[in-house]
N, C-alpha and C positions, 0 to 999 in steps of 0.2 A: 505495500499500500506504500501512496506517495504525500506528498506534502502539498495541495492547491493554495492558493492565494486570488480570490475572486474580486474583486470592486462592484461596490452597486447591490446590494445582495438583499436591501432591503422589500424588493417586489419583481416582478414580472421574471425574466428568463436569468437574471441572475442569481434568485431565491431558487430556482430554478435547477441551475445547477448546482449551485452551493448543495442543495438537498439532496439533488443526484448522487452525488460526491462523497456524500459524507455515508447514504446510502448504499453505497460502495465497498465503504472502508477507510475510504483517505481522510486524514484531516483537514481542515478545512479553515480558513484564515478569510474570514469577509468586511468588507468596508462598507459602512454605510454615513453619511452625514450626519442625525439626528442622534441623542442620546436613547430617544425615545425607541426608533427601531434598533439600535444597539441590544438592547435590550428584548426587544421581540425578536430578534436574530439567534439569539444565545436561546431563550426558551424553546422554540420554536425547531431549533436542530438538536436540542437536547439527546432526543432522540438515538441519534448518532454515535453517541456513548461519551462519556466523562472526558473534559479532555481535547475533543478532536472537532471542536466548533469553536474559533477563536474570534470573537467579533472585535471590530476595531473601527474606531471613528477616524473619518479620514474626508477631506476635501481636497478632491482629485487634480484640483486647481493650483495648487499650494505644493511645489516640485521639492518644498525643503520638507515638506510632511510627509509625502510620499515617498520619500528616501527613507524616513526615520522609520517608518509603518515596516517598509521592506525588510529593512536591516534586524526591527524589533522579532519580527516573525519568524525571523532564521534562527536569530538569536533562542527563542522560544522553542522552536518545532523543530528544526532544522533547514536545510538546505531544501528551495523549494523545485518542485519536480516542474508543477505546472502553476503557469501564473495567466488566468484570462481577463484581460480590460474589457470591462463589460459598461464602469459607469457612463453614462451619457442620457440625451434625453432630444425630446423632437421639438422643432421650433416650424411651425407652420405658418404658412403666412408669402404673398405673395412676393415678390423679389423687391421688386419699386414700392410695397407699403414699409420694408422690413427696417426698422430702426440699426442700423452700424452697430450700435451697440450691442443690439441682440444676436444678430451678428458673430460679433466678437466674442461674445459670450458663447455663443454654438461653439464655436472653433476650441475655446478655451476647454472647452468639457470633453469635447467627442474629440478634438486629434491630439492637444496639449495634454488634455488630459490622462488617455493610454499611452501617448508618448512617454511620460514620465516614468510611468507603471512600466511598462518596460524596458524602458532604461536604467530602471532599479536594480530591476532583479536582472538584466543581462550578465554585468561582469559576472556575479558564483556560477551561472552555467554555463558562461563560456570556458571560466576555468577548468571546472568539472568534464567538458564535453559532455556536457547532457540536458535534457530539459526542453520546456517545451512552451513557449509563449503565444495565447491566441489574444486574439481584439474580436471583440462584437462589432461589426459594420452594420450591415444591414444590405437588403438586396438595389435599396437604393444608394449603397454605394456602386453600383455595376449600370446602373439603369436611372434615368430623374422623371417625376413626374411633376409636374403644375401643383403650384405652392408647396411646394418644399425644397426651394434652391439652397437655401442656410443648410439645411442639413442634406442633400443629398452632395451638398459640395464639402461638409464637413466629411461625409462618408467614403466620397469618392479621395480627398484626402488620405484617410487613413488606408482606403487597400492600397496607394501606391507608397504610402511608408513603412506596409507590412509584407508589400513585396517585394521594395529593396531590402530590409530586411534581412529574409530567408535567403535572398544569395551572399547577402555579405556573411553569415553567419552558418550556413551551407556547412562548411569543412568541419566544424566548432560540433558537430553531433547535435546541435541542438535546432529543433523544427520551429517553424513561423505558420497559424494559423489563420488565417479571416474569415470568422465565422459570421455567415450574412443571407439572416433571417427573410422570411417574409413576415405575412402579417400572423401576431402570433397572439393570442387571448393573454392580452394583459393590462395595465393600465397608460400601457405607452400612448394609444389613441385618445383616452378619456383624462383624467385628474391627473398624470404626468408630461402632458404637450402644453408648450407654450406657444400660444397663439397671439402673433402677431395684430393690432388693428388694422382696421380697414379704412381707406380713403377716396380711392382712385375708382370711383363707379365703371369707368371702364373695363371692370374686371371682374363686374359682379354677375355677368352670362357663365364668364367661364370657372370661377373661382367659387361661385355659391353654391352650385350642386356639389363641389368637390369636398368644401368645409360640410356640407350635410350628411353626404355619405358617409364620410372618414365618422360621424359623431354617432350615426345611428349605425353602423357595423361594430361599434366598440363595444367589448364582450361577448362578442358573436365570431371573430375571427375563425380562421380556416387552422390554425397553428397551434398543439398542445405544447407546452412548454414543458412540460414531464416528457414528453418524447422527444424536444430538443437537444435535454438536458442528455440524453440514453444515445442520442447521434455525440453529442460531444462525448459523453465517456467513450464511445466506439475509437472513436481517434486520438484520444490525447496519449500522449508518449508512444504512440506508434512508428516505428521507422518510416515506415510509407504512407505517414501522414501527410494530409489533403495540404495544401498552399492555399485553397479556396473551399470553404465547406457552405452549401447554399441549402438551406433548411426552409421547404414547403413546396408543394408542387404548386402556390402560385409565384414563387419565386423562380423554378425552376420555368413556368411559362412566360414572364415576364422577361427577366433578365436574356435569356432566350431569344427573344423578338429585339433585344436593346443591342443586343452585341450583331445580332444577323444586321441591323439599321446602322450600324457603323461598317460593318464590311461592307453593305451595297455603296456607302458612300468612298468608300476608298478605293471599292473597283472600279466606278465613277468615274472617279475624279483622278487614277494613277498616273497618267497621262501628263497632268498639268501640275502634279507631285514632282515627279520625276524632272520637269523643263526646269526645276531650280536649282539644278545640280551644278556643279564644277565639271569637268569633265576628265581632270584629273585626281578630283578630292580621294579622301582617304573615307574607306567603309568603317561604321563603326560596330564594333561586336554591341550584343545584346543580351551579353549573358552575365 
C-alpha cells in the first residue's frame, strides 16, 4: 500500500478519490480550505482505519504553504507514491463579460495551485526514481465550450504543463497523468461554480440557454464519482500509466469531436502552414 496526497477533498471528485484510495488500503493526506471541512473529511474517512486519513488545511494558491504541507506529510507518513492535484473550481461567464480579476483568480487556483503541488512533490520522487503525479484537468482542457473561456483556458494551460512535465521526468521513473473528466455528479456546476455577472445583451441568445441547461443538469450528470475513483486507482502507479485519462462517455464524444475539428483545420490549411518556412531552416524535434 502507498502514501497518497490529494488536494481539494472536501467534496466532489477529490472526496471520491480519497475515499476510494482509503478503501483500497492506502494512506491518504487530503487538503481542504476550511476547518469545518477538515473535521468532516477526517470523520468521513475514519472507516479507512486509524491514522490513514491525514487531513490538512491548505490554500493551494499559497506556494510556501503548499511546500510546507507536502514536506509535513512526508515527515508524518513517509515518501509520497501518488499525488493528485485536484483542487480547483469552475468559472462560468462570457469572455467579454468576465472581469480580469476573476480570470486571474481562476488561473491562480487551477493552474498555479496545481503546479505548486506537483513541483513540491517532485524532488522526492525524482530522487527515489519512483512516483506518480496526477492532476485533474477536464474534458474542457481538450475542448472548449461557449461561456467557459477562463475555465477552459486554465485547463488547457494545465494540460500543456503536464504533457511537458511527463516528458521531462520519464527517464526518472516518475509517471505523469492528466485526469480529464466529463460531467460528473458533483457540486461543480452548482454551489461550487463561480458565475460572472451578465452585462452585454448581445450574448443573451447564445449564453442564456447554456447557463440554464447547466443549472438544470446539476445533480443529474452522467458520471459517477465513485467509478471515477476506481478508474484512477486502476492506473495509479502502473508503469504503463497513460499521459491522458479521459473519464466518461460524454468526454470521449466531445473531446473526440474537438480533436477531429483541429485535425480538419490542420489538413485544410497545410499548404499555407508550410509556406512560412525558410528553405534551409532546422526542423525541431517534438520529443
